[in-house]
C-alpha positions in Angstrom: 64.0 -90.7 54.0 61.1 -92.6 52.5 62.9 -95.9 52.8 63.5 -95.1 56.5 59.7 -94.5 57.1 58.8 -97.7 55.1 61.1 -99.6 57.3 60.1 -98.1 60.6 56.3 -98.7 59.7 57.3 -102.5 58.8 58.9 -103.0 62.1 56.2 -101.3 64.0 53.5 -103.3 62.3 55.0 -106.6 63.7 54.1 -105.0 67.3 50.5 -104.9 66.4 50.2 -108.4 65.9 50.2 -109.9 69.4 47.7 -107.4 70.8 45.2 -107.9 67.9 45.4 -111.7 68.3 44.7 -111.2 72.0 41.8 -108.8 71.3 40.5 -111.2 68.8 40.7 -114.2 71.5 38.9 -112.0 73.9 36.1 -110.9 71.4 35.7 -114.7 70.6 35.1 -115.5 74.4 32.8 -112.3 74.6 30.8 -113.8 71.6 30.4 -117.2 73.3 29.3 -115.3 76.5 26.9 -113.1 74.6 25.3 -116.2 73.1 24.7 -117.9 76.5 23.3 -114.7 77.7 21.0 -114.5 74.5 19.6 -118.0 74.6 19.0 -117.5 78.5 17.3 -114.4 77.6 15.0 -116.3 75.0 14.1 -118.8 77.9 13.2 -115.9 80.2 11.0 -114.1 77.7 9.0 -117.4 77.0 8.5 -118.0 80.7 7.5 -114.4 81.6 5.5 -113.6 78.5 2.2 -113.8 80.2 3.6 -111.3 82.9 4.6 -108.9 80.2 1.0 -109.0 78.8 -0.5 -108.7 82.3 1.8 -105.4 82.8 0.5 -103.9 79.4 -3.2 -104.3 80.7 -2.3 -102.7 84.1 -0.7 -99.5 85.0 3.3 -99.1 85.5 4.4 -99.8 89.1 1.0 -101.3 90.4 3.1 -104.7 91.0 6.7 -103.9 91.1 7.3 -107.6 92.2 5.9 -108.8 88.8 8.6 -111.1 87.2 9.8 -109.7 83.9 13.1 -111.1 83.3 14.1 -110.9 79.8 12.1 -107.8 79.0 14.6 -105.2 79.8 12.6 -102.1 79.2 9.5 -103.4 80.9 11.4 -104.3 83.9 13.1 -100.8 84.2 9.7 -99.1 83.5 7.6 -101.1 86.1 10.4 -100.5 88.8 10.4 -96.8 87.7 7.0 -95.7 86.6 8.0 -92.2 86.2 10.9 -93.1 83.5 10.5 -91.1 80.3 10.5 -92.6 76.8 13.8 -90.9 76.0 15.3 -92.7 79.1 13.9 -96.0 77.8 15.7 -95.1 74.6 18.9 -94.7 76.2 18.7 -98.1 78.2 17.8 -99.8 74.9 21.1 -98.3 73.3 23.2 -99.3 76.4 21.9 -102.8 76.1 23.0 -103.0 72.4 26.3 -101.3 72.9 28.3 -104.4 73.6 27.3 -106.8 70.9 26.9 -103.9 68.3 30.4 -102.6 68.8 31.9 -106.0 68.8 30.1 -106.8 65.6 31.8 -103.8 64.0 35.3 -104.2 65.7 35.9 -107.8 65.0 36.0 -107.8 61.1 38.6 -104.8 61.5 40.8 -106.5 63.9 40.7 -109.7 61.7 41.7 -107.7 58.7 44.6 -106.1 60.6 45.6 -109.7 61.8 45.4 -110.8 58.1 47.6 -107.9 56.7 50.4 -108.0 59.2 51.6 -111.6 58.5 51.4 -110.7 54.5 54.6 -108.8 54.9 56.8 -111.6 56.2 54.9 -114.0 53.9 55.8 -112.0 50.8 59.5 -111.7 52.1 59.5 -115.5 52.6 58.3 -115.9 49.0 61.2 -113.7 47.8 63.7 -115.5 49.9 62.3 -119.1 48.6 61.2 -120.0 52.1 57.8 -122.1 51.7 57.6 -123.0 55.1 57.7 -119.2 56.1 55.0 -118.4 53.7 52.7 -121.3 54.9 53.1 -120.4 58.4 52.4 -116.7 58.0 49.3 -117.6 55.7 48.0 -119.9 58.4 48.0 -117.2 61.1 46.4 -114.6 58.5 43.6 -116.7 57.3 42.8 -118.1 60.8 42.5 -114.7 62.3 40.2 -113.2 59.6 38.1 -116.5 59.9 37.7 -115.7 63.8 36.9 -112.0 63.1 34.1 -112.8 61.0 32.9 -115.6 63.0 32.6 -113.2 65.9 31.1 -110.7 63.8 28.4 -112.9 62.5 27.4 -114.2 66.1 27.2 -110.6 67.5 25.4 -109.1 64.5 22.8 -111.8 64.7 22.3 -111.2 68.6 22.3 -107.4 68.1 19.7 -107.6 65.3 17.2 -109.8 67.3 17.6 -107.9 70.3 17.1 -104.5 68.6 13.8 -106.0 67.4 12.8 -107.2 70.9 13.7 -103.8 72.4 11.6 -101.8 69.6 8.6 -104.0 70.3 8.8 -103.4 73.9 9.1 -99.7 73.5 6.2 -99.5 71.1 4.0 -101.6 73.7 5.2 -99.4 76.6 4.6 -96.1 75.1 0.6 -96.0 75.8 1.6 -96.8 79.5 4.1 -94.0 79.8 1.4 -91.6 78.4 -0.9 -92.7 81.3 1.5 -91.5 84.1 -0.2 -88.1 85.6 1.9 -85.0 85.3 2.1 -83.2 88.6 0.2 -79.9 88.7 2.7 -77.0 88.7 1.5 -74.4 91.3 2.4 -70.8 90.2 4.2 -68.7 92.9 1.8 -66.0 94.1 3.2 -62.6 94.7 2.9 -61.0 98.5 0.1 -58.8 97.4 -2.0 -61.5 96.2 -1.4 -63.5 99.5 -2.5 -60.5 101.6 -5.6 -60.2 99.5 -6.4 -63.8 99.9 -6.0 -63.5 103.7 -8.2 -60.4 103.9 
């Protein structure tokens, strides 16, 4: 019974190899794309730094056409002056979700892609097939290297963007507190309305 389970698991593990390699390739492309977006955001932030400082000295929504590209939360708050701090927190989390998830997922996929070829490599070692060992080890080590490279790129991007978003949120908090809260009119009873009319 146990040997049947072991053999089944060994055979099924081979089926994971192709999807995992495809995912690692897709995540590598995503990491390169995220790097391009990140460097473009750096340029945008430098170009619009004066506009951001101008926003902090005014009220939200006074100039909705103010260019704030690169300042994600400020752009959102200026277009929607009634936005709350909690909504900005959620927007910041959504902005970080992609790179943060990839930075955690890539090493796990790299480890899977490393361990799957080890079974055939050990089998080749037992059979005395040196070529089979080298072929499987090349795939194993290449996969884990790609996984670590992807994780390193996306972790760095996530860390810097997290700092940017935190700084924006701290800077915008006083402006959010300046938004006037609409006065809530308490409903009057019919008796009170008659008394006011009299």
